[in-house]
Backbone as ProteinMPNN parsed JSONL, in Angstrom:
{"seq_chain_A": "MSTDPTTSTVPGGPVTTEEKVLETGASIIQDFHPTKHVCAHLNAFHAYVDEPSRVVEANHYCAHLTEDVRQCILYDSPKANARLIGIEYMISPKLYASLPDSERKLWHSHVYEVKTGMLIMPGPSSLPGATHVWEAAETREMEHLVEVYGKVYQLWQTDRGDQLPIGEPKLMTSFTADGQLDFEKVVGDRDKRFGTDWKHKMKLREGIKVPEIHPDADSAWKTRDSA", "coords_chain_A": {"N_chain_A": [[-3.379, 8.645, -22.595], [-3.223, 11.852, -23.916], [-2.417, 13.854, -26.475], [-3.147, 15.6, -28.391], [-3.937, 19.12, -28.477], [-5.986, 20.471, -26.127], [-7.557, 23.168, -26.369], [-9.966, 24.213, -25.345], [-10.264, 23.62, -22.647], [-8.718, 25.446, -21.475], [-8.995, 28.084, -19.888], [-10.767, 31.304, -20.192], [-12.067, 33.549, -22.606], [-12.695, 33.819, -26.146], [-10.325, 35.085, -28.583], [-10.601, 38.497, -28.922], [-11.965, 40.391, -31.967], [-10.439, 42.65, -32.019], [-8.068, 42.205, -30.611], [-7.073, 40.583, -32.222], [-6.774, 42.302, -34.621], [-4.484, 43.802, -33.787], [-2.499, 42.111, -33.087], [-2.016, 41.099, -35.575], [-1.527, 43.09, -36.946], [0.966, 44.069, -35.512], [2.639, 41.724, -36.09], [3.476, 42.163, -38.706], [4.607, 44.861, -38.32], [6.593, 44.163, -36.629], [9.726, 42.79, -35.705], [10.319, 39.389, -35.125], [12.865, 38.005, -34.068], [14.205, 36.111, -32.489], [12.335, 33.647, -32.611], [11.909, 33.551, -35.714], [14.464, 32.337, -35.844], [14.112, 29.637, -35.492], [15.152, 26.306, -36.631], [14.135, 23.457, -36.848], [11.525, 21.154, -36.044], [10.95, 18.651, -34.061], [10.085, 15.98, -32.864], [9.266, 13.668, -30.223], [9.86, 11.586, -26.493], [9.251, 12.475, -23.213], [9.938, 12.04, -20.096], [8.596, 12.184, -16.23], [11.243, 13.144, -14.064], [10.437, 12.744, -11.304], [8.285, 11.011, -11.431], [8.465, 8.352, -13.557], [6.463, 6.897, -15.02], [5.022, 8.461, -15.971], [4.268, 9.769, -19.162], [5.065, 12.319, -21.476], [4.3, 13.736, -24.756], [6.135, 15.75, -26.645], [6.359, 18.223, -28.964], [9.327, 19.69, -30.333], [10.778, 22.721, -30.796], [13.285, 24.271, -32.637], [16.132, 25.872, -32.272], [19.803, 26.596, -33.046], [22.52, 28.209, -31.294], [24.912, 27.862, -30.999], [27.284, 25.862, -32.6], [27.361, 24.06, -30.813], [25.218, 24.332, -28.959], [22.06, 24.102, -28.558], [18.568, 25.71, -28.364], [15.461, 24.769, -27.514], [11.85, 25.477, -27.564], [8.772, 23.463, -26.235], [6.206, 22.02, -27.331], [2.629, 21.036, -27.178], [1.038, 19.65, -29.575], [2.025, 20.159, -32.527], [-0.17, 21.807, -34.269], [-1.6, 25.368, -34.598], [-2.667, 25.991, -32.455], [-1.45, 24.959, -30.187], [0.032, 24.494, -26.771], [2.347, 25.911, -24.842], [4.722, 23.887, -23.56], [7.188, 23.338, -22.386], [10.689, 23.734, -22.179], [13.489, 22.858, -23.424], [16.937, 22.455, -23.721], [20.217, 21.678, -25.356], [23.107, 20.1, -25.878], [26.548, 19.768, -26.962], [28.579, 16.832, -26.219], [31.042, 17.922, -25.255], [30.745, 20.554, -24.136], [29.354, 19.107, -22.296], [30.905, 17.731, -20.62], [31.972, 19.384, -19.431], [30.562, 20.039, -17.309], [29.845, 20.67, -14.332], [30.122, 17.973, -11.585], [27.153, 17.616, -10.429], [25.652, 18.78, -11.455], [25.567, 17.65, -14.532], [23.939, 15.217, -13.899], [21.677, 16.235, -14.01], [21.085, 15.774, -16.786], [19.986, 14.467, -19.959], [21.071, 11.137, -22.41], [20.527, 10.845, -25.85], [20.539, 8.607, -27.528], [19.4, 6.277, -27.291], [16.191, 7.424, -28.064], [16.845, 7.964, -30.87], [17.905, 5.694, -32.221], [16.175, 4.352, -31.665], [14.103, 4.856, -33.428], [12.632, 6.538, -32.055], [12.756, 9.371, -31.89], [11.789, 11.757, -34.031], [12.146, 14.088, -37.274], [9.222, 15.378, -38.145], [8.388, 15.45, -41.204], [7.323, 16.002, -45.098], [4.207, 14.609, -46.152], [2.793, 14.481, -48.304], [4.138, 15.438, -50.508], [4.678, 14.393, -53.807], [7.911, 12.106, -54.232], [9.286, 13.574, -52.207], [9.657, 12.156, -49.558], [11.498, 10.459, -49.927], [13.826, 11.833, -50.142], [13.569, 13.652, -47.697], [14.001, 11.982, -45.718], [16.653, 11.29, -45.968], [17.534, 13.342, -45.238], [16.844, 14.1, -42.976], [17.931, 11.201, -41.335], [20.354, 12.225, -41.6], [20.458, 14.671, -39.762], [20.127, 13.001, -37.425], [22.478, 11.733, -37.008], [23.622, 13.65, -35.976], [22.391, 14.01, -33.412], [22.39, 12.423, -31.864], [24.331, 12.534, -30.491], [24.328, 14.455, -28.744], [23.661, 16.03, -25.48], [20.289, 16.101, -23.585], [18.523, 18.937, -21.637], [15.453, 19.341, -19.724], [12.707, 20.869, -19.072], [9.336, 20.691, -17.678], [6.673, 22.977, -17.532], [3.6, 23.128, -18.114], [1.75, 21.209, -16.893], [0.029, 19.252, -19.312], [-0.686, 16.648, -19.319], [-1.755, 15.632, -17.328], [-4.47, 17.108, -17.545], [-3.968, 20.005, -16.531], [-5.687, 22.912, -16.498], [-4.299, 25.593, -16.342], [-0.24, 26.851, -16.197], [0.623, 25.047, -13.545], [2.004, 25.358, -10.558], [5.613, 24.151, -9.522], [8.294, 24.132, -12.08], [8.847, 21.142, -13.232], [11.493, 18.833, -13.404], [12.553, 16.814, -16.24], [13.045, 13.787, -18.145], [14.689, 11.582, -20.836], [14.038, 8.132, -22.755], [15.657, 5.897, -22.259], [15.881, 2.424, -22.527], [14.37, -0.563, -22.899], [11.013, -1.203, -21.93], [10.587, 0.956, -20.571], [8.824, 2.148, -21.253], [5.32, 1.801, -22.639], [6.048, 1.076, -25.677], [5.138, 0.237, -28.141], [2.582, 0.932, -28.272], [2.564, 3.688, -27.379], [4.405, 5.127, -29.185], [3.69, 4.008, -31.439], [0.96, 5.383, -31.2], [1.794, 7.827, -32.304], [2.854, 7.755, -34.189], [0.67, 7.244, -35.961], [-0.295, 9.376, -36.348], [1.747, 10.965, -37.46], [2.293, 9.534, -39.992], [4.271, 8.183, -39.836], [6.71, 5.905, -39.457], [8.002, 3.814, -36.716], [9.827, 1.598, -36.844], [10.549, 1.803, -39.275], [11.923, 4.085, -39.24], [14.007, 2.877, -37.914], [15.5, 0.892, -38.884], [17.06, 2.899, -41.136], [18.304, 4.146, -39.393], [20.576, 1.942, -38.606], [22.701, 2.373, -38.963], [24.042, 4.38, -37.884], [26.596, 5.707, -35.589], [26.53, 4.436, -32.447], [27.631, 6.707, -29.667], [29.666, 6.85, -26.699], [28.047, 6.951, -23.796], [27.999, 9.214, -21.448], [28.714, 8.764, -17.815], [27.663, 9.892, -16.096], [25.166, 10.685, -17.192], [21.526, 10.618, -18.065], [20.707, 10.082, -15.156], [18.39, 9.977, -13.409], [16.921, 7.477, -14.585], [19.056, 5.433, -13.674], [19.086, 5.91, -10.784], [16.707, 5.013, -10.067], [16.488, 2.332, -11.19], [18.821, 1.54, -9.259], [17.121, 1.383, -6.776]], "CA_chain_A": [[-2.182, 9.69, -22.89], [-3.953, 12.723, -24.352], [-1.657, 14.678, -26.681], [-3.989, 16.853, -28.958], [-4.008, 20.38, -27.166], [-7.285, 20.568, -25.777], [-7.859, 24.714, -25.757], [-11.661, 24.29, -24.853], [-10.218, 23.645, -21.332], [-7.91, 26.284, -21.295], [-10.035, 29.408, -19.482], [-10.839, 32.237, -20.911], [-12.999, 33.676, -23.997], [-11.899, 33.56, -27.24], [-9.829, 36.228, -28.705], [-11.667, 39.357, -29.342], [-11.575, 41.296, -33.349], [-9.587, 43.824, -31.63], [-6.931, 41.589, -30.457], [-6.819, 39.599, -33.569], [-6.456, 43.003, -35.553], [-3.595, 44.539, -33.209], [-1.537, 40.767, -33.459], [-1.704, 41.26, -37.307], [-0.695, 44.238, -37.249], [1.951, 43.449, -34.63], [3.263, 41.049, -37.176], [3.848, 43.403, -40.071], [5.461, 45.742, -37.815], [7.709, 43.663, -35.606], [10.424, 41.486, -35.785], [10.445, 38.01, -34.085], [13.927, 37.665, -34.777], [14.437, 34.695, -32.075], [11.367, 32.761, -32.838], [12.453, 33.302, -36.859], [15.791, 31.366, -35.819], [14.322, 28.11, -35.121], [15.252, 25.682, -37.922], [14.098, 22.316, -36.944], [10.914, 20.617, -35.697], [11.063, 17.501, -33.481], [8.933, 15.037, -31.941], [9.337, 13.016, -29.167], [8.611, 11.326, -25.762], [9.783, 12.665, -21.922], [9.426, 11.41, -18.324], [8.957, 12.728, -15.096], [12.071, 12.541, -13.576], [9.773, 12.111, -9.608], [7.097, 10.274, -11.652], [8.816, 8.137, -14.431], [5.516, 6.688, -15.641], [4.187, 9.846, -16.679], [4.746, 10.138, -20.264], [4.802, 13.383, -22.121], [4.733, 14.229, -25.805], [6.82, 16.5, -27.021], [6.77, 19.166, -29.972], [10.481, 20.38, -30.157], [10.412, 23.767, -31.913], [14.755, 24.316, -32.063], [17.754, 26.65, -33.005], [20.937, 26.887, -33.087], [23.131, 29.319, -30.884], [25.79, 27.979, -31.522], [27.467, 24.525, -33.338], [27.299, 23.556, -29.399], [24.269, 24.737, -28.322], [20.663, 24.564, -29.407], [17.578, 25.627, -27.417], [14.112, 24.332, -28.237], [10.77, 25.509, -27.321], [8.29, 22.37, -26.593], [4.317, 22.236, -27.344], [2.202, 20.051, -26.987], [1.189, 19.436, -30.544], [2.296, 20.992, -34.161], [-1.36, 22.843, -34.518], [-1.629, 26.522, -34.338], [-3.47, 26.392, -31.191], [-0.553, 24.453, -29.281], [0.402, 25.13, -25.627], [3.86, 25.338, -24.561], [4.382, 23.138, -22.166], [8.376, 23.285, -21.503], [12.052, 24.377, -22.647], [14.789, 21.806, -23.678], [18.297, 22.782, -24.039], [20.869, 20.811, -25.785], [24.492, 20.58, -25.717], [27.301, 18.624, -27.507], [29.425, 15.976, -25.231], [32.392, 18.571, -25.208], [30.052, 20.965, -23.357], [28.388, 18.234, -21.189], [31.793, 17.249, -20.044], [32.531, 20.274, -18.706], [29.872, 20.938, -16.46], [29.804, 20.034, -12.459], [29.282, 16.698, -11.461], [25.971, 17.727, -9.631], [24.789, 19.186, -13.2], [25.393, 16.317, -15.186], [23.125, 14.476, -13.539], [20.002, 16.736, -14.924], [21.091, 16.125, -18.161], [19.712, 13.11, -20.253], [20.923, 11.392, -23.633], [19.381, 10.588, -27.058], [20.683, 7.277, -28.188], [18.11, 5.219, -27.79], [15.368, 7.959, -28.87], [17.492, 8.045, -32.077], [18.233, 4.524, -32.562], [14.492, 3.125, -32.189], [13.089, 5.655, -34.277], [11.194, 7.452, -31.086], [12.728, 10.632, -32.09], [11.85, 11.979, -35.468], [11.635, 15.263, -37.658], [8.254, 15.517, -38.881], [8.673, 16.06, -42.866], [6.086, 16.334, -46.176], [3.79, 13.474, -46.218], [1.93, 14.192, -49.45], [4.756, 15.636, -51.891], [5.447, 13.149, -54.703], [9.014, 11.744, -54.502], [9.958, 14.197, -51.34], [9.607, 11.222, -48.676], [13.116, 10.075, -49.596], [15.013, 12.661, -49.877], [13.196, 14.075, -46.254], [14.819, 10.974, -44.293], [17.805, 11.006, -46.056], [18.01, 14.303, -44.322], [16.715, 13.141, -41.462], [18.873, 10.329, -40.69], [21.792, 13.073, -41.5], [20.354, 14.975, -38.679], [20.039, 12.049, -36.242], [23.633, 11.261, -36.861], [24.49, 14.885, -34.565], [21.763, 13.922, -32.552], [22.547, 11.12, -31.376], [25.212, 12.759, -29.749], [24.13, 15.633, -27.82], [22.695, 15.809, -24.238], [19.844, 17.59, -23.272], [17.843, 19.332, -20.228], [14.246, 19.763, -20.405], [11.729, 21.232, -17.554], [7.883, 20.995, -18.107], [5.862, 23.937, -17.282], [2.469, 22.899, -17.957], [1.449, 19.505, -16.83], [-1.169, 19.575, -19.88], [-1.03, 15.411, -19.269], [-3.069, 15.474, -16.42], [-5.344, 18.005, -17.35], [-4.098, 21.074, -15.918], [-5.723, 23.725, -17.309], [-3.049, 26.678, -16.257], [0.72, 26.139, -15.419], [0.68, 25.039, -12.207], [3.226, 24.675, -9.429], [7.048, 24.595, -10.153], [8.936, 23.202, -13.235], [9.338, 19.813, -13.483], [12.614, 18.205, -14.161], [12.264, 15.614, -17.21], [14.552, 12.56, -18.834], [14.222, 10.469, -21.947], [13.837, 6.946, -22.508], [16.99, 5.36, -22.434], [15.793, 1.563, -22.464], [13.154, -1.068, -23.875], [10.151, -1.258, -21.098], [10.491, 1.94, -19.56], [7.01, 2.739, -21.68], [4.552, 1.03, -23.477], [6.651, 1.924, -26.811], [4.526, -0.023, -29.554], [1.525, 1.562, -28.307], [2.648, 5.095, -27.309], [5.181, 5.894, -30.497], [2.852, 3.874, -32.365], [-0.064, 6.238, -31.63], [2.074, 9.508, -32.309], [3.422, 7.329, -35.74], [-0.679, 7.164, -36.676], [-1.074, 10.856, -36.85], [2.006, 11.655, -38.572], [2.248, 9.042, -41.06], [5.894, 8.19, -39.845], [6.868, 4.248, -39.109], [9.248, 3.997, -36.185], [10.313, 0.464, -37.369], [11.54, 2.003, -40.673], [13.088, 4.323, -39.462], [15.124, 2.152, -36.686], [16.098, 0.34, -39.811], [17.649, 3.493, -41.639], [19.388, 4.314, -38.886], [21.199, 1.174, -38.213], [24.512, 2.728, -39.581], [24.292, 5.417, -37.075], [27.378, 5.073, -34.481], [26.47, 4.658, -31.094], [28.843, 7.203, -29.041], [30.074, 6.329, -25.738], [27.632, 7.634, -22.868], [28.754, 9.782, -19.995], [28.389, 7.822, -16.741], [26.156, 11.062, -15.136], [23.946, 11.156, -17.925], [20.443, 9.24, -17.126], [21.04, 9.797, -13.732], [16.842, 9.575, -13.199], [16.363, 5.842, -14.551], [20.134, 4.941, -12.722], [18.58, 5.971, -9.397], [15.263, 4.024, -10.078], [16.828, 0.861, -11.099], [19.335, 0.948, -8.003], [16.613, 1.559, -5.904]], "C_chain_A": [[-2.849, 10.189, -23.89], [-2.502, 13.482, -25.234], [-2.074, 15.852, -27.492], [-4.208, 17.953, -27.97], [-6.001, 20.043, -27.632], [-7.784, 22.091, -25.188], [-9.307, 25.156, -25.358], [-11.412, 24.35, -22.903], [-9.327, 24.703, -20.515], [-8.728, 27.692, -20.635], [-9.67, 30.841, -20.159], [-11.462, 32.476, -22.362], [-11.931, 33.758, -25.223], [-11.018, 34.8, -27.387], [-10.818, 37.034, -29.588], [-10.812, 39.692, -31.0], [-10.221, 42.398, -33.01], [-8.062, 43.67, -31.519], [-6.161, 40.902, -31.892], [-5.996, 41.043, -34.512], [-5.077, 43.846, -35.138], [-2.285, 43.403, -33.23], [-1.233, 41.161, -34.956], [-0.981, 42.408, -37.496], [1.033, 44.373, -36.459], [3.331, 42.741, -35.821], [3.892, 41.264, -38.017], [4.909, 43.724, -39.668], [6.948, 45.785, -37.451], [8.268, 42.536, -36.364], [10.271, 40.306, -34.939], [11.829, 37.518, -34.452], [14.161, 35.963, -34.169], [13.6, 33.041, -32.147], [11.796, 32.21, -34.688], [13.737, 32.23, -37.127], [15.735, 29.874, -35.469], [14.186, 27.561, -37.016], [14.92, 24.15, -37.91], [12.853, 21.861, -35.69], [11.268, 18.825, -35.515], [10.631, 16.712, -32.994], [9.32, 13.72, -30.846], [8.901, 12.396, -27.964], [9.637, 11.815, -24.208], [8.852, 11.919, -21.084], [9.201, 11.601, -17.355], [9.701, 12.347, -14.106], [11.436, 11.441, -11.775], [9.047, 10.934, -10.246], [7.064, 9.592, -13.245], [7.83, 7.161, -15.538], [4.733, 7.22, -16.451], [4.944, 10.092, -18.005], [4.203, 11.339, -21.285], [5.488, 13.429, -23.706], [4.976, 15.105, -25.671], [6.942, 17.104, -28.301], [8.097, 20.099, -29.869], [10.562, 21.74, -31.444], [12.263, 24.364, -31.799], [15.599, 24.97, -32.925], [18.799, 26.794, -32.732], [21.568, 28.081, -32.295], [24.483, 29.288, -31.289], [26.06, 26.566, -32.38], [26.957, 23.537, -31.879], [26.311, 23.269, -28.474], [22.839, 24.61, -28.924], [19.702, 24.83, -28.306], [16.164, 25.852, -28.347], [12.949, 24.812, -27.23], [9.588, 24.223, -27.751], [6.971, 22.886, -26.315], [3.93, 21.315, -27.625], [1.217, 19.487, -28.298], [1.702, 20.071, -31.706], [1.72, 22.259, -34.522], [-0.829, 24.438, -33.807], [-1.901, 26.673, -32.773], [-2.64, 25.726, -30.004], [-0.233, 25.053, -28.085], [1.831, 24.965, -25.539], [3.861, 25.119, -23.285], [5.802, 23.185, -21.641], [9.405, 23.885, -22.495], [12.62, 22.687, -22.698], [15.999, 22.58, -24.442], [19.328, 21.316, -24.551], [22.275, 21.006, -26.093], [25.759, 19.721, -26.214], [28.556, 17.809, -26.109], [30.611, 16.738, -24.86], [31.701, 19.449, -24.127], [29.979, 20.315, -21.882], [29.655, 17.652, -20.209], [32.561, 17.817, -18.921], [31.883, 20.992, -17.525], [29.937, 20.36, -14.977], [29.054, 18.542, -12.35], [28.057, 16.76, -11.213], [25.259, 18.062, -11.15], [24.747, 18.767, -13.978], [24.256, 15.487, -14.901], [21.623, 15.01, -14.218], [20.27, 16.885, -16.423], [20.862, 14.475, -18.918], [20.51, 13.087, -21.838], [19.653, 10.862, -24.715], [19.438, 9.48, -27.524], [19.797, 7.09, -28.338], [17.071, 6.28, -28.205], [15.927, 7.397, -30.442], [17.658, 6.636, -32.93], [17.095, 3.551, -32.66], [13.735, 3.779, -32.836], [11.683, 6.53, -33.368], [11.391, 8.735, -31.297], [12.713, 11.438, -33.815], [11.521, 13.437, -35.467], [10.63, 15.153, -38.429], [8.165, 16.024, -40.602], [7.138, 15.907, -43.499], [6.03, 14.798, -46.304], [2.789, 13.148, -47.703], [2.735, 14.948, -50.365], [5.455, 14.642, -52.509], [7.114, 13.3, -54.538], [9.615, 12.84, -53.301], [10.68, 13.436, -49.915], [11.299, 10.74, -48.91], [14.05, 10.943, -49.372], [14.925, 13.359, -48.45], [14.128, 13.073, -45.37], [16.249, 10.651, -45.27], [18.348, 12.397, -44.989], [17.73, 14.104, -42.578], [17.788, 12.828, -40.754], [19.972, 11.015, -40.699], [21.766, 13.606, -40.452], [20.622, 13.932, -37.438], [21.465, 11.879, -35.623], [24.243, 12.375, -35.648], [23.569, 14.622, -33.502], [21.845, 13.627, -31.428], [23.535, 11.329, -30.407], [25.51, 13.693, -28.617], [23.025, 15.23, -26.404], [21.915, 17.078, -24.053], [19.036, 17.399, -21.739], [16.457, 19.98, -20.552], [13.606, 20.106, -19.018], [10.648, 21.343, -18.497], [7.787, 21.881, -17.265], [4.803, 23.614, -17.213], [2.297, 21.604, -18.225], [-0.072, 19.302, -17.737], [-1.457, 17.629, -19.611], [-2.104, 14.756, -18.261], [-3.629, 16.221, -15.966], [-4.965, 19.443, -16.753], [-4.756, 22.02, -16.905], [-5.134, 25.54, -17.49], [-1.933, 25.62, -16.145], [1.145, 26.352, -14.383], [1.666, 24.44, -11.321], [5.049, 24.89, -10.281], [7.374, 23.746, -11.473], [9.282, 22.485, -13.144], [10.495, 19.16, -14.343], [12.142, 16.712, -15.133], [13.614, 14.831, -18.02], [13.815, 12.042, -19.881], [14.349, 9.18, -21.962], [15.114, 6.458, -22.697], [17.089, 3.724, -22.803], [14.524, 0.4, -22.665], [12.672, -1.473, -22.244], [10.18, -0.259, -20.118], [8.898, 2.688, -19.833], [6.415, 1.569, -22.429], [5.349, 1.635, -25.087], [5.405, 1.676, -28.103], [3.097, 0.465, -29.366], [1.435, 3.006, -28.574], [3.342, 5.76, -28.667], [3.89, 5.538, -31.492], [2.045, 4.86, -32.795], [0.454, 7.523, -32.705], [2.44, 8.783, -33.974], [2.07, 7.457, -36.453], [-0.632, 8.532, -37.412], [0.01, 11.876, -37.309], [2.429, 10.944, -39.56], [3.698, 8.477, -40.861], [5.825, 6.606, -39.308], [8.396, 4.606, -37.805], [10.351, 2.645, -36.272], [11.07, 1.087, -38.93], [12.558, 2.757, -40.392], [14.651, 4.448, -38.404], [15.7, 1.348, -37.787], [16.953, 1.228, -40.491], [18.443, 4.17, -40.987], [20.258, 3.191, -37.888], [22.372, 1.332, -38.506], [24.691, 3.572, -38.389], [25.122, 4.896, -36.065], [26.817, 5.206, -33.182], [27.63, 5.142, -30.177], [28.465, 6.383, -27.737], [28.944, 7.428, -24.829], [28.007, 8.159, -21.697], [28.382, 8.855, -19.132], [27.714, 8.728, -16.04], [25.212, 11.144, -15.601], [22.757, 10.044, -17.451], [20.549, 8.889, -16.095], [19.388, 9.331, -12.985], [16.879, 8.125, -12.68], [17.95, 4.871, -13.704], [19.279, 4.599, -11.5], [17.504, 5.153, -9.482], [15.592, 3.109, -9.501], [17.275, 0.457, -9.783], [18.265, 1.082, -6.831], [15.857, 0.246, -4.648]], "O_chain_A": [[-3.198, 9.44, -24.802], [-1.507, 13.641, -24.527], [-1.52, 16.945, -27.375], [-4.599, 17.753, -26.819], [-6.741, 19.705, -28.556], [-8.232, 22.304, -24.062], [-9.655, 26.311, -25.109], [-12.141, 24.925, -22.095], [-9.234, 24.8, -19.291], [-9.037, 28.382, -21.607], [-8.582, 31.289, -20.52], [-11.337, 31.6, -23.217], [-10.701, 33.757, -25.188], [-10.926, 35.556, -26.42], [-11.54, 36.655, -30.511], [-9.641, 39.434, -31.279], [-9.301, 42.75, -33.748], [-7.15, 44.377, -31.948], [-5.002, 40.843, -32.304], [-4.873, 40.91, -34.997], [-4.55, 44.528, -36.016], [-1.143, 43.837, -33.383], [-0.109, 41.514, -35.311], [0.048, 42.562, -38.154], [2.044, 44.769, -37.039], [4.442, 43.149, -36.162], [4.932, 40.642, -38.236], [5.994, 43.339, -40.104], [7.902, 46.542, -37.629], [7.799, 41.734, -37.172], [10.035, 40.599, -33.767], [11.874, 36.542, -35.201], [14.262, 34.945, -34.853], [13.973, 31.894, -31.899], [11.956, 31.037, -35.025], [13.98, 31.556, -38.128], [16.66, 29.094, -35.24], [13.619, 27.99, -38.021], [15.351, 23.493, -38.858], [13.106, 22.141, -34.519], [11.655, 18.018, -36.359], [11.23, 16.847, -31.927], [9.777, 12.736, -31.428], [7.674, 12.387, -27.865], [10.804, 11.424, -24.217], [7.723, 11.436, -21.175], [9.971, 10.765, -16.881], [9.33, 11.502, -13.291], [11.706, 10.333, -11.313], [9.148, 9.852, -9.668], [6.206, 9.898, -14.073], [8.258, 6.756, -16.619], [3.996, 6.777, -17.333], [6.085, 10.553, -18.0], [3.088, 11.292, -21.805], [6.679, 13.255, -23.964], [4.434, 15.758, -24.779], [7.76, 16.49, -28.987], [7.97, 21.21, -29.353], [10.423, 21.627, -32.662], [12.503, 24.933, -30.734], [15.775, 24.693, -34.112], [18.793, 27.415, -31.669], [21.088, 29.151, -32.67], [25.14, 30.215, -31.762], [25.044, 26.087, -32.883], [26.302, 22.498, -31.96], [26.298, 22.441, -27.563], [22.674, 25.218, -29.982], [19.92, 24.227, -27.255], [15.857, 26.584, -29.288], [13.121, 24.524, -26.046], [9.356, 23.894, -28.914], [6.6, 23.745, -25.515], [4.591, 20.533, -28.308], [0.435, 18.656, -27.836], [1.661, 21.221, -31.269], [2.27, 23.301, -34.879], [-0.026, 24.642, -32.897], [-1.303, 27.471, -32.051], [-3.074, 25.899, -28.865], [-0.164, 26.279, -28.172], [2.446, 24.038, -26.067], [3.376, 25.673, -22.299], [5.858, 23.084, -20.416], [9.03, 24.466, -23.513], [12.199, 21.679, -22.129], [15.934, 23.16, -25.526], [19.143, 20.169, -24.144], [22.625, 22.085, -26.571], [25.834, 18.707, -25.521], [29.176, 18.462, -25.27], [31.315, 16.155, -24.036], [32.065, 19.11, -23.001], [30.345, 20.739, -20.786], [29.375, 17.159, -19.116], [33.286, 17.37, -18.033], [32.26, 21.997, -16.922], [30.193, 19.156, -14.955], [27.981, 18.114, -12.777], [27.474, 15.845, -11.796], [24.369, 17.404, -11.689], [23.854, 19.198, -14.708], [23.621, 15.069, -15.869], [20.746, 14.335, -14.758], [19.854, 17.789, -17.147], [21.457, 13.479, -18.506], [20.702, 14.103, -22.506], [18.461, 10.606, -24.544], [18.397, 9.091, -28.054], [19.12, 7.492, -29.285], [16.91, 5.9, -29.365], [15.369, 6.468, -31.024], [17.537, 6.582, -34.153], [16.953, 2.507, -33.297], [12.571, 3.387, -32.924], [10.552, 6.916, -33.662], [10.455, 9.484, -31.016], [13.705, 11.54, -34.537], [10.989, 14.075, -34.559], [10.918, 14.805, -39.574], [7.793, 17.162, -40.887], [6.097, 15.754, -42.86], [6.935, 13.977, -46.458], [2.268, 12.096, -48.075], [2.027, 15.284, -51.314], [6.475, 14.087, -52.099], [7.634, 14.407, -54.678], [10.806, 12.998, -53.569], [11.706, 13.786, -49.332], [12.128, 10.737, -48.0], [14.958, 10.852, -48.546], [15.991, 13.678, -47.923], [14.862, 13.455, -44.459], [16.791, 9.561, -45.084], [19.3, 12.392, -44.208], [18.326, 14.021, -41.504], [18.45, 13.489, -39.953], [20.807, 10.639, -39.877], [22.758, 13.402, -39.753], [21.401, 14.258, -36.543], [21.766, 11.857, -34.43], [25.023, 12.113, -34.733], [23.987, 15.077, -32.437], [21.569, 14.158, -30.352], [23.703, 10.495, -29.517], [26.469, 13.756, -27.847], [22.045, 14.488, -26.33], [22.208, 18.269, -24.161], [18.91, 16.421, -21.001], [16.274, 20.878, -21.374], [14.023, 19.609, -17.973], [10.697, 21.811, -19.634], [8.524, 21.896, -16.279], [4.485, 23.657, -16.024], [2.523, 20.961, -19.25], [-1.143, 19.207, -17.137], [-2.641, 17.326, -19.762], [-2.908, 13.827, -18.343], [-3.732, 16.476, -14.766], [-5.98, 20.081, -16.474], [-4.421, 21.954, -18.088], [-5.408, 26.382, -18.345], [-2.032, 24.397, -16.053], [1.817, 27.316, -14.015], [2.064, 23.275, -11.343], [5.428, 25.555, -11.245], [6.696, 22.771, -11.799], [10.473, 22.611, -12.86], [10.5, 18.988, -15.562], [11.498, 15.767, -14.679], [14.734, 15.232, -18.335], [12.585, 12.009, -19.928], [14.929, 8.833, -20.933], [15.604, 6.925, -23.725], [18.149, 3.396, -23.336], [13.462, 0.98, -22.44], [13.472, -1.91, -21.417], [9.859, -0.487, -18.951], [8.158, 3.375, -19.129], [7.029, 0.551, -22.747], [5.021, 2.761, -25.462], [4.899, 2.557, -28.797], [2.382, 0.4, -30.366], [0.743, 3.576, -29.418], [2.88, 6.79, -29.158], [3.236, 6.357, -32.138], [2.002, 5.326, -33.933], [-0.21, 8.039, -33.604], [2.198, 9.52, -34.929], [2.183, 7.794, -37.631], [-0.836, 8.78, -38.601], [-0.21, 13.066, -37.536], [3.112, 11.633, -40.318], [4.319, 8.319, -41.911], [4.797, 6.22, -38.751], [9.385, 5.325, -37.955], [11.499, 2.7, -35.831], [12.096, 0.628, -39.431], [13.705, 2.607, -40.813], [15.591, 5.214, -38.189], [16.828, 1.036, -37.405], [17.994, 0.609, -40.709], [19.304, 4.834, -41.564], [20.562, 3.433, -36.72], [23.174, 0.416, -38.32], [25.767, 3.349, -37.834], [24.78, 3.846, -35.521], [26.632, 6.377, -32.849], [28.516, 4.351, -29.853], [27.523, 5.609, -27.566], [28.961, 8.623, -25.124], [28.389, 7.354, -20.846], [27.651, 7.982, -19.599], [27.015, 8.211, -15.169], [24.229, 11.554, -14.983], [22.898, 9.028, -16.771], [20.539, 7.703, -15.765], [19.306, 8.445, -12.134], [16.881, 7.604, -11.564], [17.785, 3.744, -13.236], [18.852, 3.487, -11.19], [17.546, 4.353, -8.547], [15.459, 2.742, -8.333], [16.749, -0.433, -9.115], [18.77, 0.803, -5.743], [15.271, 0.628, -3.635]]}, "name": "protein", "num_of_chains": 1, "seq": "MSTDPTTSTVPGGPVTTEEKVLETGASIIQDFHPTKHVCAHLNAFHAYVDEPSRVVEANHYCAHLTEDVRQCILYDSPKANARLIGIEYMISPKLYASLPDSERKLWHSHVYEVKTGMLIMPGPSSLPGATHVWEAAETREMEHLVEVYGKVYQLWQTDRGDQLPIGEPKLMTSFTADGQLDFEKVVGDRDKRFGTDWKHKMKLREGIKVPEIHPDADSAWKTRDSA"}
């Protein structure tokens, strides 16, 4: 599974000097309020509902619309040339419970991601004394994220080498149990790039209370396991 953006595979020539000048001017004059509202960078992994063996790493850039609703833009890396590969909406248990039965089956929980250390908020790695402060803040954020439900659509299947966003959006799901992916390899490789350690984070999150997961959530895995 490749996670670094390979912009050399994206069709088209380099951005021209004229375009760069126009973009620079626009960035000075225009307001980009929706993107300025982004307040958190999360990193985790998703699986295709119709092909769960395919694992995709996603860098989430998220913003609150309300206390109960977040919206996230998903990229294939945290680099400046990253490709926008999907979107995720996150909602509170209260809102999730209010959805129609058929709609609830499209959403997934975040309990496994949080408790195993799979879900991270990449933070400072080189600032002296900043790590412990950041870890405390990250753990506090995980106390909130462990309760929310997410709905993800993959727009660009970069994991299979697509040079452009091809086909219809694909519904994705999160991981909910051991054995659904090669955890140590996939998450371990991610940790090497970010300078993080899922085992350490799992220990830090031992005290996070596990909420009751609605029976309609994580339908993709339940359907597959019962087949």
